[in-house]
C-alpha positions as CSV (number, residue, x, y, z in Angstrom):
1,X,-14.9,86.3,133.9
2,X,-11.8,84.1,133.5
3,X,-9.1,85.4,131.2
4,X,-9.1,84.2,127.7
5,X,-5.7,83.3,126.4
6,X,-6.7,82.4,122.9
7,X,-4.7,85.3,121.5
8,X,-2.0,85.3,124.2
9,X,1.4,85.5,122.6
10,X,4.4,83.4,123.7
11,X,6.4,86.6,123.9
12,X,4.1,88.1,126.6
13,X,4.1,84.8,128.5
14,X,7.9,84.8,128.7
15,X,7.9,88.1,130.6
16,X,6.1,86.5,133.6
17,X,7.9,86.0,136.8
18,X,9.0,82.5,137.8
19,X,6.0,80.5,138.9
20,X,5.7,78.8,142.3
21,X,5.1,75.2,141.2
22,X,5.8,73.5,144.5
23,X,4.3,75.8,147.1
24,X,4.9,78.8,149.2
25,X,8.2,79.9,150.7
26,X,11.5,78.7,149.2
27,X,10.5,75.3,148.0
28,X,11.0,76.1,144.3
29,X,14.3,77.9,145.0
30,X,15.6,75.0,147.0
31,X,14.6,72.4,144.3
32,X,16.0,74.4,141.5
33,X,19.3,75.1,143.3
34,X,19.8,71.4,144.1
35,X,18.9,70.3,140.5
36,X,21.6,72.5,139.0
37,X,24.3,72.2,141.7
38,X,23.8,68.7,143.1
39,X,23.9,67.8,146.8
40,X,24.5,70.7,149.2
41,X,24.4,71.2,153.0
42,X,22.0,73.6,154.5
43,X,24.4,76.5,155.2
44,X,25.7,76.6,151.7
45,X,22.2,76.3,150.3
46,X,21.1,79.3,152.3
47,X,24.1,81.3,151.3
48,X,23.6,80.5,147.6
49,X,19.9,81.5,147.8
50,X,20.8,84.6,149.9
51,X,18.0,83.5,152.2
52,X,17.7,83.3,156.1
53,X,18.8,79.8,157.2
54,X,15.6,79.2,159.2
55,X,13.5,79.9,156.1
56,X,15.6,77.4,154.1
57,X,15.5,74.9,156.9
58,X,11.6,75.1,156.9
59,X,11.5,74.6,153.1
60,X,14.0,71.7,153.2
61,X,12.1,70.1,156.1
62,X,8.8,70.3,154.1
63,X,10.4,68.7,151.0
64,X,12.0,66.0,153.1
65,X,8.6,65.0,154.5
66,X,7.1,64.9,151.0
67,X,10.0,62.6,150.0
68,X,11.3,64.7,147.1
69,X,14.5,65.4,149.0
70,X,16.8,63.1,151.1
71,X,19.7,63.8,153.4
72,X,22.8,61.6,153.9
73,X,25.7,61.1,156.2
74,X,25.9,60.6,159.9
75,X,27.0,64.1,161.0
76,X,24.9,66.9,162.4
77,X,21.8,67.8,160.5
78,X,23.1,71.1,159.2
79,X,26.2,69.5,157.8
80,X,24.5,66.6,156.0
81,X,24.3,66.9,152.2
82,X,20.8,67.4,151.0
83,X,19.9,66.1,147.5
84,X,17.0,65.3,145.2
85,X,15.6,61.8,145.8
86,X,17.1,59.9,142.8
87,X,15.0,56.8,143.6
88,X,11.7,58.4,142.9
89,X,9.9,57.1,139.9
90,X,9.4,60.6,138.7
91,X,13.0,61.7,139.4
92,X,14.3,61.9,135.8
93,X,11.2,63.8,134.6
94,X,11.2,66.1,137.6
95,X,14.8,67.0,137.1
96,X,14.2,67.8,133.5
97,X,11.3,70.0,134.5
98,X,13.5,71.8,137.0
99,X,16.3,72.3,134.5
100,X,13.8,73.6,131.9
101,X,12.6,76.2,134.4
102,X,16.2,77.0,135.3
103,X,17.0,77.7,131.7
104,X,14.5,80.6,131.7
105,X,14.9,81.7,135.4
106,X,18.5,80.7,136.3
107,X,19.2,79.5,139.8
108,X,22.5,80.5,141.5
109,X,25.6,78.4,140.6
110,X,28.0,77.7,143.4
111,X,31.4,76.0,143.7
112,X,31.3,73.4,146.4
113,X,33.1,70.4,147.9
114,X,32.9,67.0,146.3
115,X,31.1,64.7,148.7
116,X,32.3,61.2,149.5
117,X,30.1,58.3,148.6
118,X,29.6,57.6,152.3
119,X,28.3,61.2,152.9
120,X,25.6,60.9,150.2
121,X,22.2,59.4,150.8
122,X,22.1,55.6,150.0
123,X,19.6,54.6,147.4
124,X,18.4,51.8,149.7
125,X,17.3,54.4,152.2
126,X,15.3,56.4,149.6
127,X,11.6,56.1,149.1
128,X,10.4,55.4,145.6
129,X,7.1,57.3,146.0
130,X,6.1,60.7,147.3
131,X,4.3,60.7,150.6
132,X,2.4,63.9,149.9
133,X,1.5,66.0,146.8
134,X,4.4,67.9,145.4
135,X,2.5,70.6,143.4
136,X,1.3,72.9,146.2
137,X,-1.7,71.0,147.5
138,X,-3.7,67.8,146.9
139,X,-6.5,69.5,145.0
140,X,-4.2,71.7,142.9
141,X,-2.0,68.8,142.0
142,X,-5.0,66.6,141.0
143,X,-6.4,69.5,138.8
144,X,-3.1,69.6,137.0
145,X,-2.9,65.9,136.5
146,X,-6.5,65.8,135.3
147,X,-5.8,68.6,132.7
148,X,-2.7,66.8,131.6
149,X,-4.8,63.7,130.8
150,X,-8.0,65.4,129.5
151,X,-6.4,68.2,127.6
152,X,-9.3,70.7,128.3
153,X,-12.1,70.3,130.7
154,X,-14.9,72.4,132.2
155,X,-15.0,73.0,136.0
156,X,-18.1,71.0,136.7
157,X,-16.7,67.9,134.9
158,X,-13.4,68.2,136.8
159,X,-15.2,68.6,140.1
160,X,-17.3,65.5,139.5
161,X,-14.3,63.4,138.3
162,X,-12.1,64.5,141.3
163,X,-14.9,64.3,143.9
164,X,-14.4,67.8,145.1
165,X,-16.6,70.8,145.1
166,X,-16.8,73.2,142.1
167,X,-15.4,76.1,144.0
168,X,-12.3,74.2,145.0
169,X,-11.6,73.4,141.3
170,X,-12.2,77.1,140.4
171,X,-9.8,78.2,143.1
172,X,-7.1,75.7,141.9
173,X,-7.5,76.9,138.3
174,X,-7.2,80.5,139.4
175,X,-4.1,79.8,141.3
176,X,-2.4,78.0,138.4
177,X,-3.6,80.6,136.0
178,X,-1.9,83.2,138.2
179,X,1.3,81.2,138.1
180,X,1.1,81.0,134.3
181,X,0.7,77.2,134.1
182,X,-3.0,77.0,133.2
183,X,-5.2,79.1,130.9
184,X,-9.0,79.3,131.0
185,X,-11.9,80.6,128.9
186,X,-15.6,80.7,128.9
187,X,-17.8,79.4,126.1
188,X,-21.6,80.0,126.4
189,X,-21.2,80.4,130.1
190,X,-19.2,77.2,130.6
191,X,-15.9,77.8,132.2
192,X,-13.1,75.6,130.9
193,X,-9.4,75.2,131.6
194,X,-6.3,73.6,130.0
195,X,-2.6,73.5,130.6
196,X,-1.0,76.6,129.1
197,X,1.2,75.6,126.1
198,X,3.1,78.9,126.4
199,X,4.4,78.0,129.9
200,X,8.2,77.8,129.4
201,X,8.4,74.2,130.7
202,X,5.0,73.0,129.5
203,X,6.3,69.9,127.8
204,X,8.4,68.8,130.8
205,X,5.6,69.6,133.2
206,X,3.1,67.4,131.3
207,X,5.6,64.5,131.4
208,X,5.8,64.8,135.2
209,X,2.0,65.0,135.6
210,X,1.5,61.9,133.4
211,X,4.0,60.0,135.5
212,X,2.2,61.1,138.7
213,X,-1.1,59.8,137.2
214,X,0.5,56.4,136.5
215,X,1.6,56.2,140.2
């Protein structure tokens, strides 16, 4: 039976580990580090995160393909500054979400060089839209967006609205519940889910999801 968070206290929620909002590997770490430190090259990013450069490279490559990150300059790939895509329609809301998460689970701060304007990505070369889902997977992102709009919904209604099977919705809810982002309950055998208001960045997350729903 799904966990019932009706009596779940904010104090207990605050003791949870940092959730993986953006997928496996180092995606969350990379985005948080860039949000608080600004543009960084790959080597410095790996050093700040104390992570193997190949692992950071894979995470950065994934985020570049999604369109949430951009790289600038004309030098070798590893020396190009990597930054959040400031042209995205969700950029202001996404950065506020990242900073809200960082306030609870701080990312490393680093001293770094000041980049010249010519080294940084030009806005004209940035996409305004994401090419892929940013929140883990297509189904998981759609479930979050649906809950942001609906408030609370049962699994069957969500499955019908999203045109996916019931088990996919259940798996997505379970994953987000594990990350502390969604809560679920069961009333008379009907399983329902909602965004967890005790998530440390619940307000900022909802704003991002609403913007994603608007395209």
